[in-house]
VEXKE-295099 format. One record per residue (C-alpha): residue in three letters; x, y, z. Coordinates in nm, 4 decimals. Example, Ala and Ser with C-alpha at 12.3 -4.5 7.8 and 13.67 -1.06 7.14 Angstrom:
! VEXKE-295099
ATOM rest       px       py       pz
ATOM  ALA   1.2300  -0.4500   0.7800
ATOM  SER   1.3670  -0.1060   0.7140
This chain:
! VEXKE-295099
ATOM rest       px       py       pz
ATOM  ALA  13.5456  11.5653   7.8320
ATOM  ASP  13.1446  11.5784   7.9387
ATOM  ALA  12.9555  11.3651   8.0960
ATOM  LEU  12.6667  11.1991   8.0098
ATOM  PHE  12.4336  11.3481   8.2425
ATOM  ASP  12.4583  11.5776   8.5392
ATOM  ILE  12.4688  11.2663   8.8423
ATOM  GLN  12.2321  11.6044   9.0833
ATOM  ASP  11.9912  11.6074   8.8503
ATOM  LEU  11.9038  11.2444   8.9172
ATOM  LYS  11.9496  11.3155   9.2553
ATOM  ILE  11.6706  11.5453   9.2059
ATOM  PHE  11.4931  11.3449   8.9753
ATOM  PHE  11.5025  11.0159   9.2206
ATOM  GLU  11.3683  11.2844   9.5479
ATOM  GLU  11.0799  11.3979   9.3231
ATOM  ARG  10.9827  11.0462   9.2465
ATOM  LEU  11.0397  10.9044   9.6278
ATOM  LYS  10.8007  11.1972   9.6749
ATOM  ASP  10.5986  11.0252   9.5034
ATOM  TYR  10.5712  10.7658   9.7419
ATOM  VAL  10.4546  10.8319  10.0132
ATOM  GLU  10.4948  10.6826  10.3932
ATOM  GLY  10.1594  10.3843  10.4389
ATOM  PHE  10.1315  10.3855  10.0481
ATOM  GLN   9.9580  10.1039   9.8881
ATOM  PRO  10.1961   9.7358   9.8742
ATOM  GLN  10.1707   9.7662   9.5015
ATOM  PHE  10.3839  10.0542   9.4136
ATOM  TYR  10.7019   9.9113   9.7595
ATOM  GLN  10.8738   9.7538   9.4514
ATOM  THR  10.9404  10.0555   9.2811
ATOM  LYS  11.0055  10.2431   9.5927
ATOM  ALA  11.2467  10.0195   9.6800
ATOM  LEU  11.4135  10.0672   9.2527
ATOM  ILE  11.4438  10.4367   9.3505
ATOM  LEU  11.6029  10.4499   9.7005
ATOM  GLU  11.8469  10.1400   9.5538
ATOM  ALA  11.9233  10.4209   9.2978
ATOM  GLN  11.9417  10.6958   9.4989
ATOM  ALA  12.1680  10.4565   9.7386
ATOM  ASN  12.3806  10.3243   9.5176
ATOM  ILE  12.4808  10.7204   9.4019
ATOM  TYR  12.5575  10.7470   9.7421
ATOM  PHE  12.8138  10.5270   9.7731
ATOM  MET  12.9280  10.6147   9.4778
ATOM  GLU  12.9699  10.9605   9.6308
ATOM  GLY  13.1008  10.8249   9.9262
ATOM  ASP  12.8317  10.9679  10.1257
ATOM  PHE  12.8236  10.6304  10.3647
ATOM  GLN  12.5474  10.7435  10.6185
ATOM  HIS  12.3755  10.8440  10.2937
ATOM  ALA  12.4106  10.5606  10.1509
ATOM  LEU  12.3321  10.3212  10.4409
ATOM  GLU  12.0410  10.4331  10.5273
ATOM  ALA  11.9170  10.4232  10.1478
ATOM  TYR  11.9655  10.0810  10.1730
ATOM  LEU  11.8460  10.0344  10.5426
ATOM  SER  11.4902  10.1644  10.3501
ATOM  ILE  11.4922   9.8695  10.1068
ATOM  GLY  11.4803   9.6545  10.3953
ATOM  ASP  11.2275   9.8112  10.5956
ATOM  LEU  11.0093   9.8058  10.2644
ATOM  LEU  11.0892   9.4925  10.1998
ATOM  ILE  11.1463   9.2464  10.4382
ATOM  ALA  10.8819   8.9447  10.4472
ATOM  ASP  10.9467   8.7506  10.7569
ATOM  THR  10.9264   8.9642  11.1223
ATOM  VAL  11.2221   9.0516  11.2932
ATOM  SER  11.1822   8.8191  11.6006
ATOM  LEU  11.2368   8.5268  11.3024
ATOM  VAL  11.5317   8.6914  11.1480
ATOM  GLU  11.7224   8.7081  11.5202
ATOM  ASP  11.6403   8.4358  11.5726
ATOM  ALA  11.8676   8.2618  11.2751
ATOM  ALA  12.1332   8.4852  11.3371
ATOM  ILE  12.2276   8.3507  11.7558
ATOM  GLU  12.1045   8.0529  11.5912
ATOM  SER  12.4186   8.0864  11.3505
ATOM  VAL  12.6071   8.2891  11.5637
ATOM  ILE  12.5248   7.9654  11.8390
ATOM  GLY  12.6256   7.7708  11.6221
ATOM  GLU  12.3441   7.5484  11.5884
ATOM  LYS  12.2684   7.6827  11.2131
ATOM  ARG  12.4566   7.8717  10.9003
ATOM  LEU  12.2745   8.1509  10.8209
ATOM  ASP  12.2243   8.1041  10.4770
ATOM  VAL  12.1178   8.5341  10.4368
ATOM  ASP  11.9419   8.4863  10.1224
ATOM  THR  11.7023   8.3040  10.2963
ATOM  VAL  11.6194   8.5582  10.5378
ATOM  GLY  11.3620   8.8242  10.4608
ATOM  ASN  11.3331   8.8955  10.0936
ATOM  ALA  11.6922   8.9650   9.9995
ATOM  GLY  11.6504   8.7096   9.7521
ATOM  THR  11.9402   8.7337   9.5259
ATOM  GLY  12.2349   8.8725   9.8101
ATOM  ARG  12.2927   9.1628   9.5677
ATOM  TYR  12.2649   9.3589   9.8874
ATOM  HIS  12.5365   9.2043  10.1400
ATOM  HIS  12.8198   9.4174  10.0789
ATOM  ILE  12.6115   9.6276  10.2575
ATOM  LEU  12.7639   9.4641  10.6398
ATOM  ALA  13.0822   9.5327  10.4861
ATOM  LEU  12.9808   9.9359  10.4781
ATOM  ILE  12.8852   9.9469  10.8127
ATOM  GLN  13.2418   9.8109  10.9699
ATOM  SER  13.4730   9.9430  10.6889
ATOM  HIS  13.2779  10.3229  10.6914
ATOM  ASP  13.2747  10.2652  11.0912
ATOM  LEU  12.8694  10.2586  11.0609
ATOM  HIS  12.7417  10.1040  11.3391
């Protein structure tokens, strides 16, 4: 049976849209750029291209992180030494927890 759409056409479409949102673009467009990156990451993931999927997911984090790196590092260290449980939904801008699978992606596909 034929697919309803061509995944390669979608990939090209997303790549072209992403070029519209150049580096250093206005913050109000970060959410749109993050949505495009997430769509790309999901396509890469479904195709088994885990390296490119990880790159896209990390780019989302780079756009949306609300806390400084030092705050995130401090929270991670406190979690490891047992002083405080790390709640990934409160660190940065993860919010919904929809990116929890990225650590498993890194470990299971040896991307570290």
